[in-house]
C-alpha positions as CSV (number, residue, x, y, z in Angstrom):
1,M,4.0,-16.3,-1.0
2,K,7.4,-15.7,0.6
3,K,10.0,-18.2,0.9
4,F,12.7,-18.4,3.6
5,N,15.7,-21.0,2.8
6,E,13.3,-22.7,0.2
7,K,10.4,-22.6,2.9
8,V,7.2,-20.6,2.7
9,I,7.2,-18.1,5.3
10,P,4.4,-15.9,6.7
11,K,3.7,-12.0,5.5
12,H,0.9,-11.4,8.5
13,L,1.8,-12.8,11.9
14,Q,-1.8,-12.7,14.2
15,I,-1.3,-13.5,17.5
16,E,-4.4,-13.9,19.7
17,T,-3.6,-12.3,23.2
18,I,-6.9,-12.8,24.8
19,N,-9.8,-15.6,24.0
20,G,-13.2,-16.8,25.5
21,V,-13.9,-13.4,26.5
22,C,-16.1,-10.4,24.8
23,T,-18.7,-7.9,25.4
24,S,-20.9,-8.2,22.8
25,R,-22.7,-11.1,21.4
26,C,-22.8,-10.3,17.7
27,T,-25.6,-11.9,15.6
28,M,-22.5,-13.2,12.6
29,C,-20.5,-14.2,15.9
30,N,-20.2,-18.2,16.6
31,I,-18.7,-17.5,20.3
32,D,-21.5,-19.2,21.9
33,K,-19.2,-22.8,20.0
34,W,-16.0,-21.3,20.7
35,T,-14.6,-24.3,23.3
36,R,-10.9,-23.3,24.6
37,K,-10.2,-22.5,27.9
38,P,-10.6,-18.6,28.0
39,Y,-7.2,-16.7,28.7
40,C,-4.5,-14.0,28.9
41,M,-1.8,-13.7,27.5
42,T,1.2,-12.2,30.2
43,N,3.9,-9.9,29.1
44,E,6.2,-12.3,29.8
45,E,4.4,-14.8,27.8
46,F,4.0,-12.8,24.7
47,K,7.7,-11.6,24.6
48,A,9.1,-15.1,24.1
49,I,6.1,-16.0,21.8
50,I,6.6,-12.9,19.3
51,H,11.0,-13.5,20.0
52,K,10.2,-16.7,17.9
53,F,9.4,-14.6,15.1
54,V,12.6,-12.2,15.3
55,P,14.3,-13.9,12.4
56,Y,11.5,-13.4,10.2
57,V,10.8,-9.8,10.6
58,E,11.8,-8.6,8.2
59,H,9.5,-10.5,6.0
60,L,6.5,-9.9,8.0
61,E,4.3,-6.9,6.9
62,F,1.8,-6.7,9.8
63,L,1.3,-8.0,13.2
64,S,-2.3,-8.2,14.0
65,L,-3.3,-8.9,18.2
66,F,-6.8,-10.2,18.5
67,G,-8.4,-13.7,17.6
68,C,-11.5,-14.9,19.1
69,G,-12.1,-12.5,22.0
70,E,-12.0,-8.7,22.5
71,P,-9.2,-7.6,22.7
72,L,-9.2,-4.2,25.0
73,L,-10.2,-7.4,27.3
74,D,-6.7,-7.6,27.6
75,K,-5.3,-4.1,29.6
76,E,-1.6,-5.6,29.1
77,L,-2.2,-4.5,25.5
78,P,-0.4,-1.5,24.9
79,G,2.6,-3.1,27.2
80,K,2.6,-5.2,23.8
81,I,2.1,-3.1,21.4
82,A,5.7,-1.5,22.7
83,I,7.3,-4.5,22.7
84,A,6.7,-5.2,19.2
85,R,7.7,-2.0,18.3
86,K,11.1,-1.8,20.2
87,L,11.8,-5.5,18.2
88,G,11.3,-3.9,14.9
89,F,7.7,-5.3,14.0
90,H,5.5,-3.2,11.5
91,G,1.7,-2.6,10.9
92,I,0.7,-3.6,14.2
93,G,-3.1,-3.9,13.9
94,F,-6.0,-5.1,15.8
95,A,-9.8,-5.0,15.8
96,T,-12.3,-4.2,18.3
97,N,-15.5,-3.6,19.1
98,C,-14.9,-0.5,20.9
99,T,-17.0,-0.8,24.2
100,E,-13.5,-0.4,26.3
101,L,-11.8,2.5,23.7
102,D,-12.3,5.1,26.6
103,E,-9.5,8.2,26.9
104,K,-7.4,6.6,29.2
105,M,-7.0,3.1,26.7
106,S,-6.7,5.0,23.7
107,L,-4.2,7.3,24.8
108,R,-2.3,4.0,25.9
109,L,-2.8,2.8,22.8
110,I,-1.6,6.0,20.5
111,K,1.5,6.3,22.6
112,S,2.8,2.7,22.8
113,G,3.6,3.0,18.5
114,L,-0.1,0.8,17.6
115,N,-0.2,1.1,13.3
116,T,-4.0,0.5,13.1
117,I,-7.2,0.3,15.0
118,I,-10.6,-0.9,13.4
119,C,-13.3,0.5,14.8
120,S,-16.2,-1.8,14.3
121,I,-19.7,0.2,14.0
122,D,-22.8,-1.6,12.3
123,G,-25.5,0.7,11.8
124,I,-26.1,4.7,11.6
125,K,-28.7,4.1,13.4
126,K,-28.6,2.6,17.6
127,E,-31.8,0.3,16.7
128,T,-29.4,-1.1,14.1
129,H,-26.5,-1.4,15.4
130,E,-27.3,-2.9,18.7
131,A,-29.7,-5.6,17.2
132,I,-26.7,-6.4,15.5
133,R,-23.9,-6.2,18.0
134,R,-25.8,-7.3,21.1
135,K,-24.8,-6.1,24.6
136,T,-23.4,-2.7,23.3
137,N,-24.2,0.7,23.6
138,F,-24.1,2.2,20.6
139,E,-24.1,5.9,22.1
140,R,-20.7,5.0,23.9
141,I,-18.8,3.4,21.4
142,V,-19.4,6.6,18.7
143,Q,-18.2,8.5,21.8
144,N,-15.3,6.1,22.0
145,V,-14.3,6.6,18.7
146,K,-14.2,10.1,18.1
147,G,-12.9,10.0,21.5
148,F,-9.9,8.1,20.4
149,T,-9.3,10.5,16.8
150,N,-9.4,13.6,19.0
151,I,-6.8,12.6,21.0
152,R,-5.2,11.5,18.3
153,N,-5.5,14.4,16.4
154,D,-4.3,16.3,19.4
155,I,-1.3,14.9,20.3
156,S,-0.1,14.1,16.8
157,G,-0.1,10.1,17.0
158,G,0.5,8.0,14.2
159,T,-2.1,5.3,14.2
160,R,-4.5,5.3,11.2
161,I,-8.0,4.6,12.1
162,L,-10.3,2.3,10.1
163,I,-14.2,2.7,10.2
164,R,-15.3,-0.8,9.6
165,F,-18.9,-1.7,8.1
166,I,-19.9,-5.4,8.0
167,R,-23.0,-5.5,5.7
168,Q,-25.8,-7.4,6.4
169,E,-29.7,-7.2,5.7
170,L,-30.1,-5.8,8.6
171,N,-28.3,-2.3,7.7
172,R,-28.0,-3.0,4.0
173,E,-29.7,0.1,3.4
174,E,-27.4,2.4,5.6
175,W,-24.2,1.9,4.1
176,P,-24.2,5.0,2.2
177,A,-25.2,7.1,5.1
178,F,-23.0,6.0,7.1
179,H,-20.0,6.6,5.1
180,A,-21.0,9.8,4.3
181,E,-21.1,11.0,7.9
182,W,-18.5,8.8,8.9
183,V,-15.8,10.4,6.5
184,N,-16.4,13.6,8.2
185,H,-14.7,12.4,11.8
186,I,-11.5,10.4,9.4
187,N,-8.0,12.3,8.2
188,P,-7.0,10.6,4.9
189,E,-3.8,12.1,4.9
190,K,-3.7,9.9,8.2
191,G,-4.4,6.6,6.3
192,D,-7.7,6.8,8.2
193,D,-10.5,5.0,6.5
194,V,-14.4,4.3,6.4
195,I,-14.8,0.5,5.1
196,R,-17.2,-2.0,4.3
197,F,-18.0,-6.2,3.0
198,D,-20.6,-8.2,3.4
199,V,-20.7,-10.7,6.6
200,H,-18.9,-14.2,6.2
201,N,-20.0,-17.6,7.5
202,C,-17.4,-18.1,9.7
203,G,-16.2,-20.8,8.0
204,G,-18.9,-22.7,7.3
205,D,-20.5,-22.3,11.1
206,L,-23.3,-19.8,11.4
207,G,-24.0,-17.5,13.7
208,D,-27.4,-16.8,14.6
209,G,-28.4,-13.9,12.7
210,E,-30.7,-13.7,9.6
211,E,-29.7,-15.5,6.6
212,M,-26.7,-13.4,4.3
213,D,-25.1,-12.5,1.4
214,H,-22.1,-15.3,1.6
215,R,-23.6,-17.6,4.0
216,N,-24.5,-20.4,1.4
217,E,-22.1,-19.7,-1.0
218,E,-20.0,-22.5,-2.5
219,T,-16.5,-22.0,-2.5
220,P,-14.8,-21.4,-5.8
221,S,-13.0,-24.2,-7.1
222,D,-10.0,-21.8,-8.1
223,L,-10.0,-19.9,-5.4
224,V,-6.8,-19.6,-3.1
225,C,-7.4,-18.6,0.1
226,S,-4.7,-15.8,2.0
227,D,-4.5,-17.4,5.1
228,I,-3.1,-20.5,4.2
229,V,-0.5,-18.9,2.3
230,E,0.2,-15.5,4.2
231,R,-1.1,-15.7,7.4
232,F,0.4,-17.2,10.9
233,F,-2.5,-17.7,13.4
234,V,-0.6,-18.1,17.4
235,Y,-3.8,-18.4,20.2
236,S,-3.3,-17.2,23.8
237,N,-1.9,-20.4,24.8
238,G,0.4,-20.3,22.4
239,D,-0.6,-23.2,20.5
240,V,-1.1,-22.6,16.4
241,G,-4.4,-21.9,14.8
242,F,-4.7,-22.8,11.0
243,C,-6.5,-20.2,10.1
244,C,-9.0,-17.5,11.2
245,A,-11.8,-19.6,10.6
246,D,-10.3,-22.1,13.2
247,S,-11.3,-20.8,16.8
248,N,-11.4,-24.2,18.8
249,G,-8.3,-25.8,16.4
250,F,-8.9,-27.9,13.7
251,F,-5.2,-29.8,14.2
252,G,-2.7,-30.3,16.5
253,L,-0.3,-28.3,14.9
254,G,1.7,-28.0,17.8
255,N,3.4,-24.7,20.1
256,I,5.0,-21.8,19.1
257,I,7.0,-22.1,22.7
258,K,8.5,-25.7,21.8
259,D,8.3,-25.1,18.1
260,D,9.7,-23.2,14.9
261,P,7.3,-21.5,13.4
262,V,8.6,-21.6,10.0
263,E,8.7,-25.7,10.2
264,I,5.2,-26.0,11.3
265,Y,4.2,-23.3,8.5
266,N,5.5,-25.7,6.2
267,N,4.1,-28.9,8.2
268,D,2.6,-31.7,6.1
269,I,-1.5,-29.9,7.2
270,F,-0.5,-26.7,5.6
271,S,2.1,-28.2,2.7
272,K,-1.2,-30.4,1.3
273,Y,-3.7,-27.5,1.3
274,R,-1.5,-25.3,-0.5
275,R,-0.5,-27.7,-3.1
276,F,-4.7,-28.8,-3.4
277,M,-5.9,-25.4,-3.8
278,K,-3.2,-24.5,-6.5
279,A,-4.4,-27.6,-8.2
280,G,-8.3,-26.3,-7.7
281,R,-9.1,-28.9,-5.6
282,I,-10.9,-26.6,-2.6
283,Q,-14.0,-28.7,-2.9
284,E,-11.8,-31.7,-1.8
285,L,-10.3,-29.7,1.5
286,P,-12.4,-30.6,5.1
287,H,-13.3,-27.0,6.8
288,C,-12.7,-24.9,3.2
289,N,-15.2,-26.0,1.2
290,R,-18.1,-24.3,2.8
291,C,-15.7,-21.5,3.9
292,T,-17.0,-18.2,2.6
293,I,-14.5,-15.6,4.1
294,M,-12.5,-14.9,1.0
295,Q,-15.4,-14.4,-1.1
296,S,-16.5,-11.8,1.6
297,Q,-13.1,-10.2,1.5
298,M,-13.6,-9.5,-2.1
299,T,-16.7,-7.4,-1.4
300,K,-14.3,-4.7,0.3
301,S,-15.4,-1.4,-0.4
302,N,-11.6,-0.4,-1.5
303,P,-10.4,-3.0,-3.0
304,K,-7.2,-1.8,-4.4
305,K,-6.5,-0.9,-0.3
306,K,-4.1,-3.3,1.4
307,H,-5.1,-3.6,5.4
308,A,-4.3,-6.3,7.8
309,V,-6.9,-7.3,10.1
310,E,-9.9,-6.2,7.9
311,I,-12.0,-9.7,8.1
312,N,-12.3,-10.8,11.6
């Protein structure tokens, strides 16, 4: 937890540039319960928002550009990445289901200065992946990811590629073969990796999949959530979200255009939640006392490595 003039400031900024739309209907997602109006942030709106964080840029380690929606449906995402790079932001990345990761978009993203892309693939078999990530085409996604890797290698781009596997009942037995296959298509010298963590319960709001690990476990009383002490969420309309499980807005935390981000991050709500967690009283906190996202994060296949945007 970092401080700036005696106030806590985040080290991970997450800006949702598009929300409410996706090319998939994943079994572990609560998309059907999203209530915020779909919206895609313009580049001018992005500039206005990200300029609010320029005074704190040296304190920020990561900038994630995604939220409740498929980020590559924002066709101007490469432009937003380039804007952030020019302003001195680093650790820029996002997670994607890769349905829109065609050759043209891949080239634009790599040239924009993207630091990290998280590619979500949840099976070594077509039927497994498509049963989990419904409405997607397994062959197309594999082709897109390998195509992105080839373009990155051909033009000596600096984008790190993380192949992400969310382990659950449907694909549990495929992880060893999945890892063995995908390590052949990455370059560890560029920071690439094949990562895995167990499915979580979207902050207590279950999707429609089978019961899986970390869906009904009680939140440990000594858990301190990194979202509350490290990460700052901005919705596509500039409103502030509480955490990565806050799909619809638990609280009226303010709008980033109107208010100072550090003032918001140190308001009564954030301060109370940090104080209660530090005191081992997380079971008294609505929205946190049933959330298993942090337990899922602890199951990462590479816990010693620190990556941005892994958990969503």
